[in-house]
Backbone and ligand atoms as CSV (ligand in chain L), in Angstrom:
chain,resi,resn,atom,element,x,y,z
A,1,MET,N,N,-4.105,-11.652,13.404
A,1,MET,CA,C,-4.484,-10.671,14.411
A,1,MET,C,C,-3.290,-9.879,14.878
A,2,LYS,N,N,-3.323,-8.512,14.733
A,2,LYS,CA,C,-2.230,-7.702,15.211
A,2,LYS,C,C,-2.446,-7.391,16.660
A,3,LYS,N,N,-1.355,-7.403,17.415
A,3,LYS,CA,C,-1.486,-7.035,18.879
A,3,LYS,C,C,-0.841,-5.668,19.099
A,4,VAL,N,N,-1.647,-4.820,19.642
A,4,VAL,CA,C,-1.214,-3.415,19.864
A,4,VAL,C,C,-1.434,-3.049,21.336
A,5,ALA,N,N,-0.388,-2.490,21.982
A,5,ALA,CA,C,-0.523,-1.986,23.316
A,5,ALA,C,C,-0.562,-0.473,23.243
A,6,VAL,N,N,-1.500,0.127,23.937
A,6,VAL,CA,C,-1.593,1.613,23.978
A,6,VAL,C,C,-1.300,2.014,25.441
A,7,PHE,N,N,-0.264,2.784,25.627
A,7,PHE,CA,C,0.120,3.312,26.939
A,7,PHE,C,C,-0.311,4.747,27.122
A,8,GLY,N,N,-0.994,5.050,28.214
A,8,GLY,CA,C,-1.332,6.429,28.478
A,8,GLY,C,C,-1.402,6.666,29.974
A,9,SER,N,N,-1.247,7.949,30.365
A,9,SER,CA,C,-1.296,8.271,31.795
A,9,SER,C,C,-2.478,9.142,32.189
A,10,GLY,N,N,-3.280,9.553,31.198
A,10,GLY,CA,C,-4.328,10.522,31.514
A,10,GLY,C,C,-5.634,10.350,30.825
A,11,ASN,N,N,-5.980,11.336,30.043
A,11,ASN,CA,C,-7.396,11.396,29.513
A,11,ASN,C,C,-7.718,10.243,28.539
A,12,GLY,N,N,-6.842,9.976,27.609
A,12,GLY,CA,C,-7.052,8.845,26.721
A,12,GLY,C,C,-7.916,9.165,25.479
A,13,SER,N,N,-8.052,10.383,25.093
A,13,SER,CA,C,-8.863,10.689,23.928
A,13,SER,C,C,-8.300,10.113,22.642
A,14,ASN,N,N,-6.977,10.073,22.550
A,14,ASN,CA,C,-6.338,9.467,21.368
A,14,ASN,C,C,-6.555,7.965,21.365
A,15,PHE,N,N,-6.439,7.367,22.526
A,15,PHE,CA,C,-6.695,5.910,22.608
A,15,PHE,C,C,-8.092,5.593,22.112
A,16,GLN,N,N,-9.071,6.392,22.550
A,16,GLN,CA,C,-10.453,6.145,22.156
A,16,GLN,C,C,-10.653,6.302,20.614
A,17,ALA,N,N,-10.011,7.344,20.065
A,17,ALA,CA,C,-10.092,7.552,18.609
A,17,ALA,C,C,-9.512,6.347,17.878
A,18,ILE,N,N,-8.380,5.832,18.387
A,18,ILE,CA,C,-7.733,4.670,17.766
A,18,ILE,C,C,-8.629,3.437,17.870
A,19,ALA,N,N,-9.113,3.170,19.068
A,19,ALA,CA,C,-9.951,1.973,19.319
A,19,ALA,C,C,-11.182,2.011,18.413
A,20,GLU,N,N,-11.802,3.173,18.308
A,20,GLU,CA,C,-13.011,3.281,17.469
A,20,GLU,C,C,-12.699,3.110,16.002
A,21,TYR,N,N,-11.540,3.605,15.574
A,21,TYR,CA,C,-11.161,3.489,14.177
A,21,TYR,C,C,-10.960,2.001,13.796
A,22,PHE,N,N,-10.370,1.223,14.709
A,22,PHE,CA,C,-10.050,-0.167,14.398
A,22,PHE,C,C,-11.120,-1.154,14.890
A,23,LYS,N,N,-12.257,-0.606,15.347
A,23,LYS,CA,C,-13.349,-1.485,15.808
A,23,LYS,C,C,-13.717,-2.481,14.698
A,24,ASP,N,N,-13.891,-3.739,15.088
A,24,ASP,CA,C,-14.233,-4.822,14.136
A,24,ASP,C,C,-13.134,-5.135,13.125
A,25,ARG,N,N,-11.927,-4.688,13.420
A,25,ARG,CA,C,-10.791,-5.041,12.555
A,25,ARG,C,C,-9.946,-6.060,13.257
A,26,ASP,N,N,-8.941,-6.605,12.554
A,26,ASP,CA,C,-8.118,-7.673,13.130
A,26,ASP,C,C,-6.984,-7.094,13.974
A,27,VAL,N,N,-7.397,-6.318,14.987
A,27,VAL,CA,C,-6.446,-5.712,15.885
A,27,VAL,C,C,-6.901,-5.937,17.331
A,28,GLU,N,N,-5.979,-6.504,18.131
A,28,GLU,CA,C,-6.345,-6.691,19.534
A,28,GLU,C,C,-5.567,-5.695,20.369
A,29,PHE,N,N,-6.346,-4.838,21.058
A,29,PHE,CA,C,-5.695,-3.753,21.864
A,29,PHE,C,C,-5.591,-4.186,23.334
A,30,THR,N,N,-4.506,-3.718,23.940
A,30,THR,CA,C,-4.378,-3.743,25.384
A,30,THR,C,C,-4.084,-2.336,25.835
A,31,CYS,N,N,-4.883,-1.798,26.750
A,31,CYS,CA,C,-4.675,-0.448,27.252
A,31,CYS,C,C,-3.921,-0.511,28.572
A,32,ILE,N,N,-2.827,0.231,28.634
A,32,ILE,CA,C,-1.958,0.150,29.818
A,32,ILE,C,C,-1.728,1.529,30.356
A,33,SER,N,N,-1.795,1.664,31.704
A,33,SER,CA,C,-1.472,2.925,32.308
A,33,SER,C,C,-0.551,2.740,33.488
A,34,ASP,N,N,0.329,3.718,33.657
A,34,ASP,CA,C,1.234,3.718,34.878
A,34,ASP,C,C,0.433,4.243,36.028
A,35,ARG,N,N,-0.737,4.816,35.772
A,35,ARG,CA,C,-1.563,5.364,36.892
A,35,ARG,C,C,-2.864,4.638,36.966
A,36,GLN,N,N,-3.101,4.091,38.165
A,36,GLN,CA,C,-4.279,3.255,38.367
A,36,GLN,C,C,-5.587,4.036,38.144
A,37,ASP,N,N,-5.557,5.334,38.444
A,37,ASP,CA,C,-6.772,6.148,38.397
A,37,ASP,C,C,-6.921,6.910,37.057
A,38,ALA,N,N,-6.138,6.582,36.091
A,38,ALA,CA,C,-6.108,7.345,34.814
A,38,ALA,C,C,-7.445,7.083,34.040
A,39,PHE,N,N,-7.968,8.151,33.470
A,39,PHE,CA,C,-9.264,8.069,32.783
A,39,PHE,C,C,-9.156,7.154,31.529
A,40,ILE,N,N,-7.973,6.999,31.004
A,40,ILE,CA,C,-7.795,6.115,29.814
A,40,ILE,C,C,-8.225,4.700,30.179
A,41,LEU,N,N,-8.002,4.293,31.406
A,41,LEU,CA,C,-8.402,2.892,31.811
A,41,LEU,C,C,-9.934,2.800,31.890
A,42,GLU,N,N,-10.555,3.899,32.300
A,42,GLU,CA,C,-12.030,3.927,32.334
A,42,GLU,C,C,-12.588,3.853,30.905
A,43,ARG,N,N,-11.936,4.586,30.004
A,43,ARG,CA,C,-12.379,4.538,28.608
A,43,ARG,C,C,-12.264,3.100,28.118
A,44,ALA,N,N,-11.166,2.419,28.422
A,44,ALA,CA,C,-10.982,1.027,27.974
A,44,ALA,C,C,-12.065,0.142,28.520
A,45,ARG,N,N,-12.404,0.334,29.761
A,45,ARG,CA,C,-13.472,-0.451,30.379
A,45,ARG,C,C,-14.782,-0.281,29.604
A,46,LYS,N,N,-15.110,0.971,29.336
A,46,LYS,CA,C,-16.373,1.298,28.620
A,46,LYS,C,C,-16.336,0.699,27.200
A,47,LEU,N,N,-15.147,0.656,26.596
A,47,LEU,CA,C,-15.050,0.151,25.233
A,47,LEU,C,C,-14.886,-1.368,25.188
A,48,GLY,N,N,-14.795,-1.996,26.377
A,48,GLY,CA,C,-14.635,-3.458,26.443
A,48,GLY,C,C,-13.258,-3.903,25.982
A,49,ILE,N,N,-12.247,-3.083,26.206
A,49,ILE,CA,C,-10.871,-3.428,25.795
A,49,ILE,C,C,-10.058,-3.833,27.040
A,50,ASN,N,N,-9.205,-4.835,26.884
A,50,ASN,CA,C,-8.309,-5.278,27.955
A,50,ASN,C,C,-7.595,-4.075,28.535
A,51,ARG,N,N,-7.557,-3.977,29.869
A,51,ARG,CA,C,-6.856,-2.857,30.467
A,51,ARG,C,C,-6.009,-3.292,31.662
A,52,LEU,N,N,-4.938,-2.596,31.863
A,52,LEU,CA,C,-3.982,-3.031,32.896
A,52,LEU,C,C,-3.318,-1.802,33.505
A,53,HIS,N,N,-3.072,-1.879,34.799
A,53,HIS,CA,C,-2.235,-0.886,35.466
A,53,HIS,C,C,-0.828,-1.530,35.538
A,54,VAL,N,N,0.149,-0.934,34.850
A,54,VAL,CA,C,1.514,-1.462,34.950
A,54,VAL,C,C,2.375,-0.291,35.479
A,55,PRO,N,N,2.811,-0.363,36.747
A,55,PRO,CA,C,3.661,0.715,37.300
A,55,PRO,C,C,4.904,0.835,36.398
A,56,PHE,N,N,5.351,2.100,36.332
A,56,PHE,CA,C,6.481,2.397,35.409
A,56,PHE,C,C,7.626,1.461,35.576
A,57,LYS,N,N,7.972,1.160,36.802
A,57,LYS,CA,C,9.158,0.305,37.061
A,57,LYS,C,C,8.951,-1.131,36.583
A,58,GLU,N,N,7.730,-1.510,36.339
A,58,GLU,CA,C,7.465,-2.912,35.878
A,58,GLU,C,C,7.375,-3.015,34.367
A,59,THR,N,N,7.549,-1.889,33.714
A,59,THR,CA,C,7.335,-1.870,32.230
A,59,THR,C,C,8.312,-2.782,31.512
A,60,TYR,N,N,9.543,-2.811,31.948
A,60,TYR,CA,C,10.549,-3.642,31.248
A,60,TYR,C,C,10.086,-5.097,31.304
A,61,ASN,N,N,9.750,-5.554,32.513
A,61,ASN,CA,C,9.334,-6.969,32.621
A,61,ASN,C,C,8.066,-7.263,31.829
A,62,TYR,N,N,7.156,-6.277,31.848
A,62,TYR,CA,C,5.900,-6.496,31.135
A,62,TYR,C,C,6.151,-6.632,29.626
A,63,LEU,N,N,6.932,-5.686,29.061
A,63,LEU,CA,C,7.152,-5.756,27.610
A,63,LEU,C,C,8.130,-6.853,27.204
A,64,ASN,N,N,8.902,-7.305,28.151
A,64,ASN,CA,C,9.803,-8.428,27.872
A,64,ASN,C,C,9.031,-9.764,27.808
A,65,THR,N,N,7.927,-9.805,28.560
A,65,THR,CA,C,7.155,-11.043,28.617
A,65,THR,C,C,6.003,-11.049,27.650
A,66,ASN,N,N,5.470,-9.839,27.369
A,66,ASN,CA,C,4.292,-9.722,26.436
A,66,ASN,C,C,4.724,-9.036,25.175
A,67,LYS,N,N,4.603,-9.719,24.054
A,67,LYS,CA,C,5.054,-9.199,22.790
A,67,LYS,C,C,3.917,-8.585,21.990
A,68,PHE,N,N,4.213,-7.409,21.402
A,68,PHE,CA,C,3.220,-6.682,20.622
A,68,PHE,C,C,3.775,-6.339,19.228
A,69,ASP,N,N,2.895,-6.270,18.267
A,69,ASP,CA,C,3.314,-5.812,16.926
A,69,ASP,C,C,3.683,-4.345,16.996
A,70,LEU,N,N,3.023,-3.614,17.847
A,70,LEU,CA,C,3.271,-2.183,17.973
A,70,LEU,C,C,2.891,-1.699,19.374
A,71,VAL,N,N,3.736,-0.844,19.901
A,71,VAL,CA,C,3.418,-0.171,21.172
A,71,VAL,C,C,3.162,1.313,20.857
A,72,VAL,N,N,2.017,1.784,21.279
A,72,VAL,CA,C,1.595,3.148,20.915
A,72,VAL,C,C,1.490,3.974,22.248
A,73,LEU,N,N,2.249,5.050,22.280
A,73,LEU,CA,C,2.142,5.958,23.410
A,73,LEU,C,C,1.150,7.046,23.123
A,74,ALA,N,N,0.227,7.276,24.015
A,74,ALA,CA,C,-0.826,8.289,23.804
A,74,ALA,C,C,-1.029,9.037,25.123
A,75,GLY,N,N,-0.295,10.068,25.284
A,75,GLY,CA,C,-0.382,10.832,26.547
A,75,GLY,C,C,0.292,10.061,27.691
A,76,TYR,N,N,1.333,9.280,27.356
A,76,TYR,CA,C,2.055,8.570,28.404
A,76,TYR,C,C,3.178,9.484,28.970
A,77,MET,N,N,3.099,9.788,30.243
A,77,MET,CA,C,3.924,10.904,30.775
A,77,MET,C,C,5.251,10.407,31.346
A,78,ARG,N,N,5.719,9.260,30.956
A,78,ARG,CA,C,7.012,8.763,31.448
A,78,ARG,C,C,7.966,8.601,30.258
A,79,ILE,N,N,9.231,8.552,30.537
A,79,ILE,CA,C,10.229,8.410,29.488
A,79,ILE,C,C,10.858,7.011,29.650
A,80,PHE,N,N,10.728,6.188,28.613
A,80,PHE,CA,C,11.294,4.849,28.632
A,80,PHE,C,C,12.842,4.939,28.584
A,81,PRO,N,N,13.507,4.129,29.439
A,81,PRO,CA,C,14.952,4.049,29.297
A,81,PRO,C,C,15.316,3.182,28.084
A,82,ALA,N,N,16.608,3.218,27.717
A,82,ALA,CA,C,17.047,2.498,26.487
A,82,ALA,C,C,16.686,1.045,26.500
A,83,ASN,N,N,16.766,0.379,27.633
A,83,ASN,CA,C,16.480,-1.093,27.632
A,83,ASN,C,C,15.036,-1.365,27.343
A,84,VAL,N,N,14.134,-0.476,27.667
A,84,VAL,CA,C,12.689,-0.680,27.355
A,84,VAL,C,C,12.443,-0.364,25.878
A,85,VAL,N,N,13.052,0.720,25.412
A,85,VAL,CA,C,12.870,1.155,24.014
A,85,VAL,C,C,13.250,0.037,23.041
A,86,LYS,N,N,14.225,-0.811,23.426
A,86,LYS,CA,C,14.694,-1.847,22.544
A,86,LYS,C,C,13.761,-3.079,22.488
A,87,LEU,N,N,12.777,-3.092,23.389
A,87,LEU,CA,C,11.948,-4.306,23.492
A,87,LEU,C,C,10.847,-4.363,22.414
A,88,ALA,N,N,10.498,-3.216,21.814
A,88,ALA,CA,C,9.345,-3.188,20.899
A,88,ALA,C,C,9.465,-2.069,19.892
A,89,LYS,N,N,8.632,-2.117,18.902
A,89,LYS,CA,C,8.508,-0.969,17.984
A,89,LYS,C,C,7.540,0.000,18.695
A,90,ILE,N,N,8.026,1.172,19.062
A,90,ILE,CA,C,7.244,2.073,19.884
A,90,ILE,C,C,7.086,3.429,19.160
A,91,ILE,N,N,5.842,3.917,19.146
A,91,ILE,CA,C,5.614,5.214,18.526
A,91,ILE,C,C,4.884,6.175,19.524
A,92,ASN,N,N,4.954,7.477,19.208
A,92,ASN,CA,C,4.359,8.450,20.069
A,92,ASN,C,C,3.654,9.510,19.173
A,93,ILE,N,N,2.723,10.247,19.794
A,93,ILE,CA,C,2.168,11.409,19.094
A,93,ILE,C,C,2.483,12.648,19.932
A,94,HIS,N,N,2.861,13.743,19.211
A,94,HIS,CA,C,3.259,14.927,19.910
A,94,HIS,C,C,2.620,16.133,19.255
A,95,PRO,N,N,2.088,17.071,20.094
A,95,PRO,CA,C,1.273,18.191,19.547
A,95,PRO,C,C,2.139,19.364,19.058
A,96,SER,N,N,3.121,19.122,18.213
A,96,SER,CA,C,3.893,20.200,17.570
A,96,SER,C,C,4.471,19.626,16.301
A,97,LEU,N,N,5.024,20.481,15.511
A,97,LEU,CA,C,5.801,20.038,14.306
A,97,LEU,C,C,7.241,19.857,14.766
A,98,LEU,N,N,7.574,18.635,15.169
A,98,LEU,CA,C,8.953,18.375,15.601
A,98,LEU,C,C,9.906,18.608,14.436
A,99,PRO,N,N,11.163,19.080,14.708
A,99,PRO,CA,C,11.789,19.140,15.997
A,99,PRO,C,C,11.478,20.401,16.784
A,100,SER,N,N,10.524,21.251,16.332
A,100,SER,CA,C,10.153,22.416,17.143
A,100,SER,C,C,9.325,21.987,18.354
A,101,PHE,N,N,9.515,22.673,19.453
A,101,PHE,CA,C,8.671,22.520,20.609
A,101,PHE,C,C,8.577,21.096,21.131
A,102,LYS,N,N,9.695,20.628,21.654
A,102,LYS,CA,C,9.692,19.319,22.316
A,102,LYS,C,C,9.250,19.515,23.765
A,103,GLY,N,N,8.832,18.417,24.400
A,103,GLY,CA,C,8.503,18.466,25.843
A,103,GLY,C,C,7.035,18.668,26.106
A,104,LYS,N,N,6.740,19.199,27.300
A,104,LYS,CA,C,5.373,19.340,27.763
A,104,LYS,C,C,4.791,20.753,27.513
A,105,GLY,N,N,3.462,20.822,27.467
A,105,GLY,CA,C,2.792,22.127,27.370
A,105,GLY,C,C,3.079,22.858,26.092
A,106,VAL,N,N,3.330,22.115,25.027
A,106,VAL,CA,C,3.873,22.786,23.864
A,106,VAL,C,C,2.842,23.471,22.946
A,107,ILE,N,N,1.554,23.124,23.115
A,107,ILE,CA,C,0.564,23.823,22.292
A,107,ILE,C,C,0.582,25.326,22.692
A,108,GLU,N,N,0.611,25.535,23.986
A,108,GLU,CA,C,0.668,26.883,24.555
A,108,GLU,C,C,1.987,27.569,24.204
A,109,THR,N,N,3.078,26.815,24.329
A,109,THR,CA,C,4.407,27.406,24.020
A,109,THR,C,C,4.441,27.868,22.560
A,110,ALA,N,N,3.949,27.030,21.648
A,110,ALA,CA,C,3.951,27.435,20.261
A,110,ALA,C,C,3.044,28.637,20.027
A,111,TYR,N,N,1.871,28.627,20.674
A,111,TYR,CA,C,0.908,29.729,20.566
A,111,TYR,C,C,1.545,31.015,20.974
A,112,ASN,N,N,2.210,30.989,22.125
A,112,ASN,CA,C,2.816,32.202,22.674
A,112,ASN,C,C,4.092,32.616,21.919
A,113,SER,N,N,4.674,31.741,21.153
A,113,SER,CA,C,5.945,32.069,20.446
A,113,SER,C,C,5.753,32.951,19.248
A,114,GLY,N,N,4.512,33.026,18.748
A,114,GLY,CA,C,4.281,33.833,17.593
A,114,GLY,C,C,4.388,33.065,16.239
A,115,VAL,N,N,4.649,31.754,16.282
A,115,VAL,CA,C,4.675,30.991,15.041
A,115,VAL,C,C,3.282,31.012,14.390
A,116,LYS,N,N,3.224,30.952,13.102
A,116,LYS,CA,C,1.969,30.966,12.410
A,116,LYS,C,C,1.464,29.596,11.982
A,117,VAL,N,N,2.373,28.639,12.082
A,117,VAL,CA,C,2.010,27.229,11.780
A,117,VAL,C,C,2.567,26.330,12.859
A,118,THR,N,N,1.746,25.455,13.428
A,118,THR,CA,C,2.249,24.410,14.300
A,118,THR,C,C,1.633,23.115,13.780
A,119,GLY,N,N,1.414,22.149,14.604
A,119,GLY,CA,C,0.829,20.922,14.049
A,119,GLY,C,C,1.013,19.705,14.929
A,120,VAL,N,N,0.998,18.548,14.329
A,120,VAL,CA,C,1.029,17.262,15.034
A,120,VAL,C,C,2.061,16.371,14.400
A,121,SER,N,N,2.837,15.684,15.229
A,121,SER,CA,C,3.842,14.735,14.682
A,121,SER,C,C,3.624,13.346,15.299
A,122,VAL,N,N,3.790,12.338,14.459
A,122,VAL,CA,C,3.850,10.945,14.973
A,122,VAL,C,C,5.295,10.510,14.694
A,123,HIS,N,N,5.915,9.924,15.751
A,123,HIS,CA,C,7.334,9.637,15.590
A,123,HIS,C,C,7.690,8.302,16.344
A,124,TYR,N,N,8.773,7.700,15.904
A,124,TYR,CA,C,9.267,6.566,16.671
A,124,TYR,C,C,9.872,7.029,17.982
A,125,VAL,N,N,9.856,6.188,18.968
A,125,VAL,CA,C,10.353,6.508,20.305
A,125,VAL,C,C,11.742,5.946,20.471
A,126,ASN,N,N,12.680,6.856,20.811
A,126,ASN,CA,C,13.968,6.357,21.244
A,126,ASN,C,C,14.220,6.873,22.673
A,127,GLU,N,N,15.443,6.762,23.156
A,127,GLU,CA,C,15.616,7.146,24.550
A,127,GLU,C,C,15.689,8.652,24.816
A,128,ASP,N,N,15.704,9.436,23.744
A,128,ASP,CA,C,15.666,10.867,23.903
A,128,ASP,C,C,14.240,11.391,23.676
A,129,VAL,N,N,13.832,12.369,24.466
A,129,VAL,CA,C,12.451,12.846,24.428
A,129,VAL,C,C,12.107,13.473,23.074
A,130,ASP,N,N,11.011,13.014,22.455
A,130,ASP,CA,C,10.480,13.615,21.212
A,130,ASP,C,C,11.519,13.766,20.124
A,131,SER,N,N,12.438,12.789,20.014
A,131,SER,CA,C,13.547,12.921,19.109
A,131,SER,C,C,13.644,11.801,18.025
A,132,GLY,N,N,12.801,10.787,18.131
A,132,GLY,CA,C,12.920,9.676,17.182
A,132,GLY,C,C,12.484,10.068,15.770
A,133,GLU,N,N,12.736,9.178,14.878
A,133,GLU,CA,C,12.429,9.410,13.453
A,133,GLU,C,C,10.937,9.771,13.262
A,134,ILE,N,N,10.694,10.758,12.430
A,134,ILE,CA,C,9.304,11.220,12.253
A,134,ILE,C,C,8.625,10.319,11.207
A,135,ILE,N,N,7.403,9.918,11.548
A,135,ILE,CA,C,6.630,8.995,10.683
A,135,ILE,C,C,5.594,9.815,9.883
A,136,ALA,N,N,4.985,10.768,10.527
A,136,ALA,CA,C,3.918,11.575,9.814
A,136,ALA,C,C,3.727,12.899,10.556
A,137,GLN,N,N,3.451,13.935,9.750
A,137,GLN,CA,C,3.139,15.239,10.360
A,137,GLN,C,C,2.036,15.886,9.583
A,138,VAL,N,N,1.232,16.661,10.357
A,138,VAL,CA,C,0.179,17.463,9.737
A,138,VAL,C,C,0.229,18.881,10.317
A,139,PRO,N,N,0.214,19.881,9.472
A,139,PRO,CA,C,0.270,21.265,9.982
A,139,PRO,C,C,-1.106,21.743,10.464
A,140,VAL,N,N,-1.061,22.684,11.411
A,140,VAL,CA,C,-2.289,23.377,11.870
A,140,VAL,C,C,-1.929,24.854,11.843
A,141,MET,N,N,-2.677,25.650,11.106
A,141,MET,CA,C,-2.455,27.085,11.054
A,141,MET,C,C,-2.878,27.782,12.349
A,142,ILE,N,N,-2.056,28.717,12.798
A,142,ILE,CA,C,-2.480,29.541,13.918
A,142,ILE,C,C,-2.985,30.851,13.285
A,143,LYS,N,N,-4.282,30.921,13.127
A,143,LYS,CA,C,-4.843,32.095,12.452
A,143,LYS,C,C,-4.892,33.313,13.338
A,144,ASP,N,N,-4.935,34.485,12.709
A,144,ASP,CA,C,-5.040,35.725,13.537
A,144,ASP,C,C,-6.304,35.641,14.390
A,145,ASN,N,N,-6.274,36.145,15.539
A,145,ASN,CA,C,-7.376,36.154,16.470
A,145,ASN,C,C,-7.791,34.768,17.001
A,146,MET,N,N,-7.034,33.715,16.672
A,146,MET,CA,C,-7.363,32.388,17.164
A,146,MET,C,C,-7.055,32.356,18.680
A,147,THR,N,N,-7.960,31.813,19.454
A,147,THR,CA,C,-7.629,31.666,20.922
A,147,THR,C,C,-6.823,30.416,21.117
A,148,LEU,N,N,-6.158,30.328,22.240
A,148,LEU,CA,C,-5.380,29.125,22.593
A,148,LEU,C,C,-6.334,27.946,22.633
A,149,GLU,N,N,-7.518,28.171,23.183
A,149,GLU,CA,C,-8.497,27.069,23.310
A,149,GLU,C,C,-8.859,26.519,21.935
A,150,THR,N,N,-9.099,27.405,20.953
A,150,THR,CA,C,-9.459,26.959,19.619
A,150,THR,C,C,-8.316,26.194,19.004
A,151,LEU,N,N,-7.074,26.676,19.213
A,151,LEU,CA,C,-5.904,25.961,18.694
A,151,LEU,C,C,-5.822,24.587,19.293
A,152,GLU,N,N,-6.029,24.470,20.604
A,152,GLU,CA,C,-5.992,23.160,21.255
A,152,GLU,C,C,-7.016,22.179,20.674
A,153,THR,N,N,-8.232,22.735,20.432
A,153,THR,CA,C,-9.278,21.907,19.870
A,153,THR,C,C,-8.872,21.411,18.496
A,154,SER,N,N,-8.288,22.290,17.658
A,154,SER,CA,C,-7.867,21.919,16.314
A,154,SER,C,C,-6.763,20.873,16.370
A,155,ILE,N,N,-5.800,21.060,17.250
A,155,ILE,CA,C,-4.658,20.113,17.357
A,155,ILE,C,C,-5.224,18.722,17.758
A,156,HIS,N,N,-6.093,18.692,18.732
A,156,HIS,CA,C,-6.576,17.392,19.186
A,156,HIS,C,C,-7.421,16.721,18.094
A,157,ALA,N,N,-8.181,17.521,17.360
A,157,ALA,CA,C,-9.010,16.929,16.293
A,157,ALA,C,C,-8.070,16.335,15.222
A,158,VAL,N,N,-6.960,17.004,14.913
A,158,VAL,CA,C,-6.024,16.476,13.938
A,158,VAL,C,C,-5.377,15.196,14.464
A,159,GLU,N,N,-4.975,15.208,15.789
A,159,GLU,CA,C,-4.372,13.993,16.412
A,159,GLU,C,C,-5.291,12.809,16.257
A,160,HIS,N,N,-6.591,13.031,16.506
A,160,HIS,CA,C,-7.509,11.914,16.466
A,160,HIS,C,C,-7.706,11.349,15.063
A,161,LYS,N,N,-7.457,12.183,14.050
A,161,LYS,CA,C,-7.538,11.693,12.645
A,161,LYS,C,C,-6.232,11.035,12.254
A,162,LEU,N,N,-5.114,11.692,12.613
A,162,LEU,CA,C,-3.790,11.262,12.123
A,162,LEU,C,C,-3.302,9.980,12.776
A,163,TYR,N,N,-3.491,9.813,14.097
A,163,TYR,CA,C,-2.895,8.676,14.770
A,163,TYR,C,C,-3.378,7.327,14.238
A,164,PRO,N,N,-4.719,7.196,14.100
A,164,PRO,CA,C,-5.170,5.909,13.520
A,164,PRO,C,C,-4.561,5.616,12.132
A,165,LEU,N,N,-4.485,6.662,11.320
A,165,LEU,CA,C,-3.991,6.441,9.954
A,165,LEU,C,C,-2.478,6.039,10.003
A,166,ALA,N,N,-1.738,6.682,10.862
A,166,ALA,CA,C,-0.288,6.312,10.987
A,166,ALA,C,C,-0.166,4.903,11.468
A,167,ILE,N,N,-1.029,4.507,12.415
A,167,ILE,CA,C,-0.916,3.129,12.960
A,167,ILE,C,C,-1.319,2.129,11.869
A,168,GLU,N,N,-2.318,2.472,11.129
A,168,GLU,CA,C,-2.795,1.583,10.016
A,168,GLU,C,C,-1.651,1.395,9.005
A,169,LYS,N,N,-0.975,2.481,8.749
A,169,LYS,CA,C,0.148,2.401,7.802
A,169,LYS,C,C,1.244,1.424,8.315
A,170,LEU,N,N,1.535,1.541,9.606
A,170,LEU,CA,C,2.606,0.725,10.194
A,170,LEU,C,C,2.164,-0.775,10.328
A,171,LEU,N,N,0.939,-0.968,10.675
A,171,LEU,CA,C,0.451,-2.343,10.888
A,171,LEU,C,C,0.155,-3.074,9.583
A,172,PHE,N,N,-0.429,-2.371,8.641
A,172,PHE,CA,C,-0.923,-3.035,7.426
A,172,PHE,C,C,-0.303,-2.534,6.143
A,173,ASN,N,N,0.766,-1.659,6.297
A,173,ASN,CA,C,1.458,-1.146,5.150
A,173,ASN,C,C,0.552,-0.338,4.217
A,174,LYS,N,N,-0.456,0.236,4.779
A,174,LYS,CA,C,-1.401,1.009,3.975
A,174,LYS,C,C,-0.920,2.446,3.837
A,175,PRO,N,N,-0.587,2.896,2.617
A,175,PRO,CA,C,-0.129,4.268,2.467
A,175,PRO,C,C,-1.239,5.205,2.934
A,176,PHE,N,N,-0.918,6.275,3.595
A,176,PHE,CA,C,-2.025,7.198,3.914
A,176,PHE,C,C,-1.847,8.494,3.140
A,177,CYS,N,N,-2.997,9.084,2.982
A,177,CYS,CA,C,-3.150,10.177,2.048
A,177,CYS,C,C,-3.052,11.470,2.870
A,178,ILE,N,N,-1.942,12.149,2.714
A,178,ILE,CA,C,-1.733,13.387,3.464
A,178,ILE,C,C,-2.723,14.478,3.039
A,179,ASP,N,N,-3.090,14.414,1.729
A,179,ASP,CA,C,-4.072,15.414,1.234
A,179,ASP,C,C,-5.414,15.266,1.949
A,180,CYS,N,N,-5.768,14.007,2.312
A,180,CYS,CA,C,-7.052,13.835,3.007
A,180,CYS,C,C,-6.972,14.550,4.326
A,181,MET,N,N,-5.807,14.564,4.959
A,181,MET,CA,C,-5.652,15.220,6.227
A,181,MET,C,C,-5.688,16.778,6.034
A,182,ILE,N,N,-5.065,17.251,4.955
A,182,ILE,CA,C,-5.032,18.669,4.727
A,182,ILE,C,C,-6.458,19.172,4.466
A,183,ASN,N,N,-7.219,18.404,3.644
A,183,ASN,CA,C,-8.566,18.799,3.360
A,183,ASN,C,C,-9.428,18.881,4.586
A,184,PHE,N,N,-9.039,18.057,5.611
A,184,PHE,CA,C,-9.806,18.009,6.793
A,184,PHE,C,C,-9.651,19.342,7.598
A,185,LEU,N,N,-8.563,20.005,7.407
A,185,LEU,CA,C,-8.247,21.235,8.243
A,185,LEU,C,C,-9.194,22.368,7.948
L,1,GRF,C1,C,-1.990,14.603,23.250
L,1,GRF,O1,O,-2.077,15.993,23.009
L,1,GRF,C2,C,-0.693,14.030,22.761
L,1,GRF,O2,O,-0.231,14.676,21.626
L,1,GRF,C3,C,0.265,14.262,23.920
L,1,GRF,O3,O,-0.524,14.052,25.043
L,1,GRF,C4,C,-1.910,14.346,24.780
L,1,GRF,C5,C,-2.673,13.164,25.198
L,1,GRF,O4,O,-4.088,13.388,25.146
L,1,GRF,N1,N,1.387,13.365,23.789
L,1,GRF,P1,P,-5.068,12.148,25.390
L,1,GRF,O5,O,-4.685,11.490,26.709
L,1,GRF,O6,O,-4.921,11.208,24.247
L,1,GRF,O7,O,-6.431,12.780,25.434
């Protein structure tokens, strides 16, 4: 049984996509939020998955005491300091083609910048924001006349497909097929 912690601060749509993908598989999830009122915890409740409010300052103690095969960040709005990063294998999903457009609000930043291709990146977490080694990326075309809203919908749809596959690759060594992702676009 693989143990996976998913940390999020908000909506939790990626967490839900991951939980549904691994339903009935040998993976035990724990959903953790730094915010007691985050919708991600409500999603966990509905899915019947262990859920916990862990204030940011208690994260070191929590991850030092509770060991996971993988820690997955999904909309977690805090930056782990170096001592926390060393406690586990931690990954994140980011809605751009890193190293372009690091930080927050980047779907809109990319849209307004005039680039014709953006996308989604899954990467390891280190102490610098959105800077760890890249694990997987999928492009999303910004077509002429595409609205920001349509681009956001496409990016999130790709995230929900890519993140479970990247996690599966890391947990079970299963190679994933980038062509399957491209065909999905
Ligand atoms: C996603 O766009 C992810 O790339 C970014 O934060 C957002 C989280 O969305 N890191 P959700 O909470 O999974 O719905």
